Phi, psi and omega in degrees: 000155189256153169264118189238131174247124175253123176254121185220130181278359168203146186204161176307140018272006171301145184257141179158173183295312182292325179297315179295320180300311183290324178295315177300318181295311183299313180294320180295319179293324177294321177296334176276011174076018170280153172273114188242124175240141178239129174247122189207161177296153174297158178267315184256001179102359179243151178287123182232125173253126183209158177248130177237113179051045177084001181262128177274122184240127173243125182251130187256125176290325181297312179299319178302314181291319179297322176297316180294317179294334178293347176255014183293148181290335177283119185298329179291316177296317180303306184293317181299317182295316181296318180291331182289340181298322183296306179294327178298310181297321180298311181293325182288329187251002186299331180271356178291150178206161180166205183266309186227132171255127179253118175275108181292343176215142188295326176224129007269348188301321181294325179295315179292320177299323177299318180295320180295326177292316180297329178274002179061032175281336177225159182276330186209152178243126176244124183250132178256130176236159185237355176103305183300316184292330178297313180298319182287310187293327186291348182280339179255138185299317183293313182291323177297320178295319177297317179300315181298321180294322178293314181298326179292328182273338186289139175276331174208150177229134177256147176230160181273332186221163177294325179295323177291325177299315180296321180293322179292321177298324179293322177297324181278001176055042174085352178293141182304131181220127183274093180254148178227130177278118177231095180296161180288163175263151179228143178205164177293148177291336171090349180234106182277140162284141178285149180299328179295325181284327184213077179281142175253105181268144175144169178202103000278170177247118175260150180223137165236132175233110182188171168289136186274087176231162189298325186291349179285345176073021182294329177297322177296319179296321178296316178297324178294318178300320179301325180287347189246358188294327178290321180286325181232079185296340180261009179297136176229134180242113181259131181241114180253128179139170178228164179160171187293343182271358185298317181301315178298316182296319180294321176296321179297316179298314180296318181297329180269357180068037185256019185302330180274351183250331183245122185238126177267123183267345183076203182284126179233121183278315184253110195247001184303319183290335176296313177298320183295326186271339183282162175271325174197162183262145183219118176207086182283071186298149183231164171264133181276167183296335179272004179098351180297133182204178178281122180293316178216301182103065181296334180299329178294321178288324177299317176298319179299322178302331180265013176075027182245131176286167182230153167251121184234161178275154180280068186204140173060210184285354180300330182288347174258336176284326179244122180266113188300128179078358181241310179243359181169198182230139177256133181232162172287123192292345179251023182238092181301325181295318178293322178294320177298321179296320178294318177299316179300317181301318182280324183288329187266354184225092184295327179294314178299317180299316181292322178297314177296321180297318179293322176293324177296323179295315179296320179296315183294327182292348175284341185262067184271153175303320182295320179297318180296312181295322178299325178297317178290324179298320178298316179298314183298315181296324177294320180291325182291333184271355181279000000 
């Protein structure tokens, strides 16, 4: 069995795609009897050492503070804090040793992991990528150079989708790179809200569950709903989540007079019943001008687990999470009319909706935690025998 160090700039209990991915991986490797340690920023600002399902987790207050200062409005404080993360992690982890270091994020964890490999503190470096960061980082010369140095040192790199693999190969300029596609795992959250506590009224009922940021395309969905209210007077669109784009979205809803049709639920921890009560999921995600996009879109698979089809944007990994015409519909994310047409197709034909929903369920059931962990186990065993 291997001694494994995972370096991650965010980790559970923080919520998000990469956090869920890394938590599933860490717990799965521990269940396979590997010794797994995770080094990650603190959540509340204090150093906390804890074990979760056999995983040793150390949370750093210094890293936590540097991350927060890295978002400071003062550009000097911002830049100094971001640059300080690299030497801090190096000095903090220089005495670590083991078999495999897993960079949960290509930067900064991959840079530090590369240094540990050069110092022979570990035998192999495995880098995990999610797609979105590749698109963003490759646009800047400095970040692109850092990415290339990490990729040169990595023994293996994982990607979520085939499109991300191609993009990563382009960053490496054709140099041989050992990439493996390992899609995320999806599972039920396991704790249902009761329908009495949070009923979703309407016919049809649309649902979005996400962080409220511009790239999710929720504004396009709201504009699409506006086009359909006369045709579907009982249509209700529920938006669960929080984020910086919420103020803009609420103003848009008020300006369009959609207060009776669009309902903001805020932060919801236990979401299974939301999926169970909706008719279909809708998130026409887009790619932003700086390259930010959806790495995969686990929410589409979560909806599929509950037998619900999805409407997704033609961007990022969503086109592999949602199979157009089979498990849902893909639309151009900045086209409210096209999104409205997709909503109409699903809302007006329950048989079609159910057929897509059942196919979505079968598709989602292929993305099990065990399958994901087994993919990593195969990589690890190969690295150990070299």
